[in-house]
VEXDO-559867 format. One record per residue (C-alpha): y, z, x. Coordinates in steps of 0.02 Angstrom, whole numbers. Layout:
// VEXDO-559867
{Y->Y Z->Z X->X}
...
END
This chain:
// VEXDO-559867
{Y->383 Z->7000 X->-3966}
{Y->552 Z->7024 X->-4040}
{Y->690 Z->6917 X->-3992}
{Y->858 Z->6996 X->-3977}
{Y->1016 Z->6933 X->-4065}
{Y->1077 Z->6752 X->-4124}
{Y->914 Z->6691 X->-4198}
{Y->1026 Z->6547 X->-4280}
{Y->1087 Z->6490 X->-4160}
{Y->904 Z->6477 X->-4066}
{Y->840 Z->6395 X->-4205}
{Y->988 Z->6277 X->-4208}
{Y->957 Z->6242 X->-4025}
{Y->774 Z->6197 X->-4040}
{Y->825 Z->6069 X->-4172}
{Y->950 Z->5992 X->-4062}
{Y->818 Z->5983 X->-3929}
{Y->700 Z->5893 X->-4039}
{Y->819 Z->5754 X->-4082}
{Y->873 Z->5733 X->-3906}
{Y->702 Z->5711 X->-3869}
{Y->666 Z->5576 X->-3988}
{Y->852 Z->5483 X->-3942}
{Y->777 Z->5474 X->-3771}
{Y->607 Z->5418 X->-3803}
{Y->694 Z->5269 X->-3911}
{Y->816 Z->5232 X->-3770}
{Y->671 Z->5220 X->-3639}
{Y->555 Z->5091 X->-3755}
{Y->722 Z->4995 X->-3759}
{Y->748 Z->4990 X->-3582}
{Y->560 Z->4966 X->-3534}
{Y->567 Z->4797 X->-3648}
{Y->743 Z->4741 X->-3587}
{Y->678 Z->4756 X->-3393}
{Y->514 Z->4678 X->-3437}
{Y->626 Z->4526 X->-3499}
{Y->710 Z->4513 X->-3345}
{Y->566 Z->4540 X->-3233}
{Y->489 Z->4390 X->-3329}
{Y->616 Z->4285 X->-3293}
{Y->619 Z->4318 X->-3119}
{Y->439 Z->4309 X->-3110}
{Y->391 Z->4162 X->-2968}
{Y->252 Z->4043 X->-2969}
{Y->69 Z->4099 X->-2928}
{Y->60 Z->3964 X->-2789}
{Y->215 Z->3916 X->-2671}
{Y->222 Z->3728 X->-2641}
{Y->144 Z->3701 X->-2457}
{Y->250 Z->3639 X->-2312}
{Y->250 Z->3454 X->-2281}
{Y->237 Z->3372 X->-2117}
{Y->317 Z->3206 X->-2148}
{Y->319 Z->3130 X->-1989}
{Y->134 Z->3149 X->-1983}
{Y->121 Z->3059 X->-2148}
{Y->229 Z->2917 X->-2097}
{Y->120 Z->2884 X->-1950}
{Y->-40 Z->2906 X->-2043}
{Y->41 Z->2784 X->-2173}
{Y->71 Z->2647 X->-2006}
{Y->-98 Z->2668 X->-1943}
{Y->-198 Z->2659 X->-2109}
{Y->-117 Z->2506 X->-2154}
{Y->-92 Z->2430 X->-1996}
{Y->94 Z->2406 X->-2029}
{Y->221 Z->2360 X->-1887}
{Y->306 Z->2501 X->-1809}
{Y->469 Z->2410 X->-1832}
{Y->456 Z->2442 X->-2034}
{Y->545 Z->2602 X->-1997}
{Y->702 Z->2503 X->-1959}
{Y->689 Z->2392 X->-2113}
{Y->819 Z->2423 X->-2229}
{Y->714 Z->2407 X->-2393}
{Y->594 Z->2559 X->-2296}
{Y->746 Z->2654 X->-2287}
{Y->812 Z->2646 X->-2438}
{Y->631 Z->2695 X->-2518}
{Y->619 Z->2847 X->-2408}
{Y->802 Z->2902 X->-2454}
{Y->795 Z->2860 X->-2649}
{Y->623 Z->2971 X->-2662}
{Y->719 Z->3117 X->-2571}
{Y->857 Z->3123 X->-2709}
{Y->729 Z->3100 X->-2853}
{Y->725 Z->3286 X->-2953}
{Y->558 Z->3258 X->-3016}
{Y->407 Z->3184 X->-2889}
{Y->394 Z->3005 X->-2907}
{Y->219 Z->2938 X->-2983}
{Y->142 Z->2814 X->-2880}
{Y->91 Z->2665 X->-3005}
{Y->-61 Z->2555 X->-2993}
{Y->-74 Z->2370 X->-2929}
{Y->-55 Z->2296 X->-3132}
{Y->98 Z->2414 X->-3169}
{Y->158 Z->2337 X->-3001}
{Y->131 Z->2158 X->-3038}
{Y->214 Z->2178 X->-3199}
{Y->374 Z->2256 X->-3129}
{Y->374 Z->2130 X->-2986}
{Y->377 Z->1989 X->-3133}
{Y->508 Z->2094 X->-3242}
{Y->616 Z->2106 X->-3073}
{Y->601 Z->1934 X->-3037}
{Y->661 Z->1884 X->-3213}
{Y->802 Z->2003 X->-3191}
{Y->838 Z->1896 X->-3015}
{Y->843 Z->1732 X->-3091}
{Y->960 Z->1768 X->-3224}
{Y->1066 Z->1863 X->-3110}
{Y->1078 Z->1703 X->-2991}
{Y->1107 Z->1601 X->-3136}
{Y->1274 Z->1692 X->-3178}
{Y->1315 Z->1700 X->-2993}
{Y->1294 Z->1532 X->-2980}
{Y->1403 Z->1497 X->-3137}
{Y->1557 Z->1562 X->-3033}
{Y->1535 Z->1439 X->-2906}
{Y->1634 Z->1280 X->-2888}
{Y->1527 Z->1200 X->-2734}
{Y->1353 Z->1237 X->-2673}
{Y->1248 Z->1183 X->-2528}
{Y->1059 Z->1183 X->-2556}
{Y->925 Z->1161 X->-2421}
{Y->733 Z->1113 X->-2454}
{Y->575 Z->1133 X->-2349}
{Y->397 Z->1093 X->-2364}
{Y->278 Z->1209 X->-2247}
{Y->87 Z->1243 X->-2251}
{Y->-4 Z->1411 X->-2219}
{Y->-163 Z->1458 X->-2245}
{Y->-221 Z->1294 X->-2309}
{Y->-82 Z->1298 X->-2429}
{Y->72 Z->1194 X->-2456}
{Y->234 Z->1268 X->-2514}
{Y->413 Z->1189 X->-2550}
{Y->566 Z->1320 X->-2515}
{Y->739 Z->1298 X->-2601}
{Y->888 Z->1396 X->-2553}
{Y->1085 Z->1393 X->-2601}
{Y->1234 Z->1446 X->-2509}
{Y->1407 Z->1445 X->-2542}
{Y->1560 Z->1529 X->-2470}
{Y->1645 Z->1670 X->-2566}
{Y->1813 Z->1632 X->-2610}
{Y->1880 Z->1822 X->-2594}
{Y->1792 Z->1858 X->-2436}
{Y->1763 Z->1707 X->-2344}
{Y->1590 Z->1772 X->-2324}
{Y->1448 Z->1651 X->-2349}
{Y->1327 Z->1701 X->-2476}
{Y->1149 Z->1644 X->-2506}
{Y->1017 Z->1653 X->-2628}
{Y->827 Z->1593 X->-2630}
{Y->794 Z->1479 X->-2780}
{Y->609 Z->1455 X->-2770}
{Y->461 Z->1469 X->-2652}
{Y->341 Z->1357 X->-2740}
{Y->151 Z->1314 X->-2719}
{Y->158 Z->1114 X->-2689}
{Y->-16 Z->1049 X->-2744}
{Y->-78 Z->864 X->-2708}
{Y->-2 Z->729 X->-2597}
{Y->171 Z->760 X->-2525}
{Y->247 Z->600 X->-2591}
{Y->419 Z->565 X->-2601}
{Y->449 Z->543 X->-2782}
{Y->345 Z->712 X->-2831}
{Y->469 Z->811 X->-2686}
{Y->613 Z->730 X->-2786}
{Y->546 Z->788 X->-2953}
{Y->513 Z->968 X->-2899}
{Y->677 Z->983 X->-2815}
{Y->765 Z->940 X->-2971}
{Y->669 Z->1047 X->-3064}
{Y->710 Z->1192 X->-2973}
{Y->898 Z->1143 X->-2986}
{Y->896 Z->1130 X->-3173}
{Y->800 Z->1291 X->-3194}
{Y->940 Z->1381 X->-3101}
{Y->1079 Z->1262 X->-3201}
{Y->1138 Z->1193 X->-3059}
{Y->1230 Z->1046 X->-3085}
{Y->1243 Z->892 X->-2963}
{Y->1428 Z->879 X->-2964}
{Y->1422 Z->1061 X->-2892}
{Y->1292 Z->1017 X->-2735}
{Y->1403 Z->960 X->-2598}
{Y->1238 Z->914 X->-2506}
{Y->1066 Z->963 X->-2479}
{Y->984 Z->987 X->-2313}
{Y->795 Z->939 X->-2247}
{Y->715 Z->897 X->-2087}
{Y->686 Z->725 X->-2047}
{Y->514 Z->721 X->-2137}
{Y->481 Z->541 X->-2211}
{Y->437 Z->585 X->-2388}
{Y->619 Z->703 X->-2405}
{Y->726 Z->543 X->-2318}
{Y->652 Z->422 X->-2437}
{Y->654 Z->543 X->-2593}
{Y->861 Z->562 X->-2567}
{Y->870 Z->381 X->-2514}
{Y->781 Z->328 X->-2681}
{Y->857 Z->466 X->-2798}
{Y->988 Z->535 X->-2716}
{Y->1184 Z->485 X->-2732}
{Y->1276 Z->394 X->-2603}
{Y->1247 Z->494 X->-2444}
{Y->1240 Z->362 X->-2306}
{Y->1051 Z->387 X->-2278}
{Y->971 Z->251 X->-2197}
{Y->796 Z->224 X->-2151}
{Y->721 Z->133 X->-1990}
{Y->557 Z->164 X->-1909}
{Y->619 Z->298 X->-1790}
{Y->648 Z->399 X->-1944}
{Y->475 Z->403 X->-2000}
{Y->420 Z->551 X->-1898}
{Y->366 Z->721 X->-1990}
{Y->346 Z->887 X->-1906}
{Y->242 Z->1015 X->-2018}
{Y->222 Z->1186 X->-1967}
{Y->51 Z->1272 X->-1995}
{Y->20 Z->1449 X->-1992}
{Y->-157 Z->1423 X->-1929}
{Y->-143 Z->1250 X->-1825}
{Y->18 Z->1193 X->-1764}
{Y->40 Z->1008 X->-1751}
{Y->163 Z->874 X->-1736}
{Y->114 Z->739 X->-1863}
{Y->192 Z->552 X->-1845}
{Y->178 Z->454 X->-2007}
{Y->187 Z->270 X->-1994}
{Y->226 Z->235 X->-2189}
{Y->279 Z->325 X->-2321}
{Y->165 Z->421 X->-2436}
{Y->184 Z->323 X->-2612}
{Y->162 Z->389 X->-2767}
{Y->11 Z->366 X->-2872}
{Y->93 Z->408 X->-3055}
{Y->252 Z->371 X->-3145}
{Y->377 Z->496 X->-3214}
{Y->537 Z->518 X->-3295}
{Y->685 Z->456 X->-3173}
{Y->752 Z->605 X->-3086}
{Y->940 Z->630 X->-2980}
{Y->955 Z->713 X->-2818}
{Y->1120 Z->764 X->-2754}
{Y->1189 Z->692 X->-2569}
{Y->1068 Z->710 X->-2434}
{Y->1111 Z->774 X->-2245}
{Y->980 Z->807 X->-2119}
{Y->966 Z->971 X->-2024}
{Y->1046 Z->949 X->-1857}
{Y->930 Z->1068 X->-1764}
{Y->778 Z->976 X->-1826}
{Y->855 Z->831 X->-1770}
{Y->886 Z->893 X->-1580}
{Y->700 Z->954 X->-1576}
{Y->657 Z->774 X->-1615}
{Y->762 Z->710 X->-1464}
{Y->672 Z->828 X->-1368}
{Y->515 Z->831 X->-1414}
{Y->509 Z->616 X->-1470}
{Y->654 Z->543 X->-1380}
{Y->642 Z->623 X->-1205}
{Y->464 Z->577 X->-1181}
{Y->540 Z->380 X->-1160}
{Y->602 Z->449 X->-986}
{Y->429 Z->447 X->-907}
{Y->390 Z->247 X->-967}
{Y->576 Z->200 X->-894}
{Y->566 Z->295 X->-737}
{Y->413 Z->323 X->-605}
{Y->517 Z->445 X->-498}
{Y->526 Z->546 X->-665}
{Y->362 Z->524 X->-713}
{Y->250 Z->574 X->-571}
{Y->330 Z->747 X->-535}
{Y->362 Z->774 X->-724}
{Y->170 Z->750 X->-761}
{Y->113 Z->848 X->-609}
{Y->225 Z->989 X->-635}
{Y->197 Z->996 X->-827}
{Y->15 Z->996 X->-799}
{Y->16 Z->1146 X->-694}
{Y->136 Z->1236 X->-827}
{Y->13 Z->1208 X->-960}
{Y->-121 Z->1267 X->-856}
{Y->-68 Z->1435 X->-832}
{Y->-9 Z->1433 X->-1009}
{Y->-175 Z->1401 X->-1085}
{Y->-271 Z->1523 X->-975}
{Y->-155 Z->1673 X->-998}
{Y->-154 Z->1628 X->-1196}
{Y->-342 Z->1632 X->-1211}
{Y->-391 Z->1771 X->-1059}
{Y->-313 Z->1943 X->-1060}
{Y->-377 Z->1978 X->-896}
{Y->-274 Z->1825 X->-825}
{Y->-122 Z->1910 X->-925}
{Y->-155 Z->2072 X->-825}
{Y->-172 Z->1990 X->-661}
{Y->-2 Z->1888 X->-702}
{Y->89 Z->2053 X->-750}
{Y->31 Z->2150 X->-590}
{Y->88 Z->1999 X->-480}
{Y->241 Z->1955 X->-552}
{Y->318 Z->2104 X->-650}
{Y->327 Z->1996 X->-797}
{Y->220 Z->1973 X->-957}
{Y->171 Z->1787 X->-980}
{Y->227 Z->1673 X->-1119}
{Y->160 Z->1526 X->-1189}
{Y->247 Z->1393 X->-1304}
{Y->258 Z->1348 X->-1488}
{Y->182 Z->1160 X->-1506}
{Y->327 Z->1129 X->-1633}
{Y->463 Z->1208 X->-1554}
{Y->517 Z->1123 X->-1403}
{Y->661 Z->1256 X->-1367}
{Y->487 Z->1380 X->-1322}
{Y->439 Z->1241 X->-1193}
{Y->611 Z->1268 X->-1098}
{Y->616 Z->1465 X->-1125}
{Y->440 Z->1466 X->-1051}
{Y->482 Z->1356 X->-895}
{Y->614 Z->1470 X->-856}
{Y->507 Z->1611 X->-869}
{Y->389 Z->1534 X->-732}
{Y->550 Z->1491 X->-625}
{Y->600 Z->1668 X->-640}
{Y->440 Z->1720 X->-546}
{Y->454 Z->1572 X->-427}
{Y->434 Z->1686 X->-272}
{Y->270 Z->1753 X->-305}
{Y->210 Z->1615 X->-420}
{Y->97 Z->1533 X->-309}
{Y->26 Z->1701 X->-257}
{Y->-24 Z->1713 X->-429}
{Y->-100 Z->1560 X->-460}
{Y->-201 Z->1592 X->-307}
{Y->-264 Z->1748 X->-397}
{Y->-289 Z->1657 X->-554}
{Y->-391 Z->1511 X->-458}
{Y->-259 Z->1376 X->-515}
{Y->-183 Z->1243 X->-421}
{Y->-33 Z->1309 X->-331}
{Y->159 Z->1220 X->-366}
{Y->219 Z->1106 X->-230}
{Y->392 Z->1113 X->-170}
{Y->442 Z->976 X->-236}
{Y->379 Z->994 X->-416}
{Y->486 Z->1163 X->-426}
{Y->631 Z->1061 X->-369}
{Y->601 Z->955 X->-511}
{Y->583 Z->1097 X->-645}
{Y->745 Z->1170 X->-580}
{Y->829 Z->999 X->-615}
{Y->735 Z->971 X->-787}
{Y->799 Z->1137 X->-860}
{Y->972 Z->1092 X->-780}
{Y->984 Z->921 X->-882}
{Y->893 Z->979 X->-1039}
{Y->1010 Z->1131 X->-1054}
{Y->1136 Z->1040 X->-1160}
{Y->1011 Z->1017 X->-1294}
{Y->925 Z->1201 X->-1279}
{Y->1091 Z->1263 X->-1302}
{Y->1139 Z->1149 X->-1440}
{Y->990 Z->1212 X->-1538}
{Y->1030 Z->1378 X->-1504}
{Y->1207 Z->1372 X->-1560}
{Y->1170 Z->1277 X->-1721}
{Y->1002 Z->1363 X->-1791}
{Y->1099 Z->1539 X->-1827}
{Y->1089 Z->1595 X->-2003}
{Y->1236 Z->1717 X->-2005}
{Y->1389 Z->1640 X->-1903}
{Y->1331 Z->1450 X->-1899}
{Y->1444 Z->1339 X->-2004}
{Y->1460 Z->1149 X->-2042}
{Y->1632 Z->1165 X->-1953}
{Y->1511 Z->1208 X->-1793}
{Y->1418 Z->1023 X->-1793}
{Y->1556 Z->914 X->-1715}
{Y->1619 Z->1023 X->-1596}
{Y->1442 Z->1057 X->-1535}
{Y->1387 Z->868 X->-1513}
{Y->1554 Z->815 X->-1424}
{Y->1512 Z->981 X->-1309}
{Y->1328 Z->916 X->-1272}
{Y->1406 Z->745 X->-1220}
{Y->1525 Z->800 X->-1101}
{Y->1408 Z->924 X->-1022}
{Y->1275 Z->775 X->-1017}
{Y->1411 Z->678 X->-936}
{Y->1453 Z->816 X->-792}
{Y->1279 Z->834 X->-746}
{Y->1270 Z->652 X->-721}
{Y->1409 Z->647 X->-613}
{Y->1309 Z->780 X->-504}
{Y->1180 Z->622 X->-457}
{Y->1023 Z->710 X->-498}
{Y->887 Z->663 X->-391}
{Y->742 Z->658 X->-523}
{Y->814 Z->675 X->-701}
{Y->955 Z->542 X->-700}
{Y->860 Z->431 X->-815}
{Y->823 Z->587 X->-931}
{Y->1007 Z->607 X->-959}
{Y->1031 Z->432 X->-1004}
{Y->889 Z->431 X->-1137}
{Y->963 Z->608 X->-1208}
{Y->1140 Z->535 X->-1221}
{Y->1074 Z->365 X->-1306}
{Y->967 Z->472 X->-1432}
{Y->1121 Z->585 X->-1468}
{Y->1227 Z->425 X->-1508}
{Y->1091 Z->354 X->-1611}
{Y->1033 Z->498 X->-1711}
{Y->1217 Z->569 X->-1734}
{Y->1306 Z->413 X->-1744}
{Y->1420 Z->435 X->-1894}
{Y->1491 Z->605 X->-1796}
{Y->1524 Z->519 X->-1655}
{Y->1617 Z->372 X->-1734}
{Y->1755 Z->500 X->-1789}
{Y->1844 Z->357 X->-1881}
{Y->1700 Z->326 X->-2023}
{Y->1732 Z->393 X->-2166}
{Y->1548 Z->457 X->-2181}
{Y->1608 Z->578 X->-2044}
{Y->1752 Z->651 X->-2160}
{Y->1692 Z->822 X->-2235}
{Y->1626 Z->864 X->-2058}
{Y->1795 Z->843 X->-1986}
{Y->1895 Z->920 X->-2106}
{Y->1779 Z->1087 X->-2089}
{Y->1795 Z->1071 X->-1892}
{Y->1974 Z->1062 X->-1890}
{Y->2027 Z->1171 X->-2006}
{Y->1930 Z->1311 X->-1921}
{Y->2064 Z->1394 X->-1805}
{Y->1942 Z->1442 X->-1673}
{Y->1929 Z->1248 X->-1636}
{Y->2071 Z->1150 X->-1714}
{Y->2087 Z->990 X->-1603}
{Y->2028 Z->1064 X->-1439}
{Y->1864 Z->961 X->-1471}
{Y->1970 Z->783 X->-1481}
{Y->1972 Z->705 X->-1323}
{Y->2062 Z->540 X->-1373}
{Y->2244 Z->522 X->-1444}
{Y->2220 Z->380 X->-1552}
{Y->2067 Z->483 X->-1641}
{Y->2173 Z->625 X->-1646}
{Y->2289 Z->547 X->-1757}
{Y->2162 Z->482 X->-1870}
{Y->2103 Z->659 X->-1898}
{Y->2275 Z->716 X->-1953}
{Y->2265 Z->580 X->-2080}
{Y->2110 Z->661 X->-2151}
{Y->2184 Z->828 X->-2166}
{Y->2331 Z->770 X->-2248}
{Y->2253 Z->636 X->-2384}
{Y->2262 Z->705 X->-2562}
END
């Protein structure tokens, strides 16, 4: 077959066609490579993360570890969960050994930071207490001060240390002085160290403390120890003596815990009313025995608790042996269900209360109310300050005097005993003219809420004003 005309153009066309096809092939290869690179960047992982049910994990944690449900409201627990959510990389769970190392490192850092804090403070108050738990004894020491800028109270823990051996007064003094020294806390900075009325504490500060006006007598040789397994109230007849000699130590001024002293008035001194009046002793013993029978039965019998709840509509409560105000609260709980109380006691096969015993309990609660309110007011750890002590003591005395004017039928002797105990144990605070009460007076009068409102006598008011304007 012969092609007609323009053979040269045809040859040029075929040549251009071949070149064009080669160019398209090159472009296509380059495009495939570019596309493959892009697709490689957009490639999804082979397995997608599974959805996590956090609520179920949290419930499993509480159940498996038998943790209290209230832990979900703990600020440290919330900080843990919120901090884990902000991590860009999933956290790695550390082992026990690593955790122990981290705790030791963090404690060292805490000690250094606490030292730096205390260096900037001019006046500090410390506390010391000994307690037992799981057949081991511990000494705890804390420090408190007022921030000069915000006027807020700051608190740190200085030690929670094992206390081995006999708790003699010299070993107590040595350990407290050692802890103060570890944190570079000088005696000139410490205004007072607050402790309970334990004989070893009292004698330690009497022998090695500065002039704090601490006086010892037989009535002060009382010790109340808390034991986690078996709560008991121990009374020592003499000081535990030391067996080894050691280097002389120095302790700061001493102040007895006002709340603990009020507990002693309620648990020890108030018992004297029984020996002073039969009209008080008989109804007290009878009513107290029946109250104790209810508490004992309900504390050891779940079935009795169920019967009590069904009959009264309220759960039964039991007092703590070392906390007198818990007895006061438990008696109030019984009186709150007095309308159904005797019916409940019949179901529990216990002796019912007589009308005179119910009246006695009402009067007992009324006459011991000033002590209960005083303990509740002074045992706070947030808004309770030294400035609250003297006004609260004055309020208790006025309250007791007003109750005495009502001529109680059974508890008149109880009021007398409580008033005498308050005057004896807080003598220096009631005798406001004495220099020993100066710091407490200045703290109370300079507080705008109290000022001079709690002062009843004009001569006393003039004396207090002198304290304020002394250099």
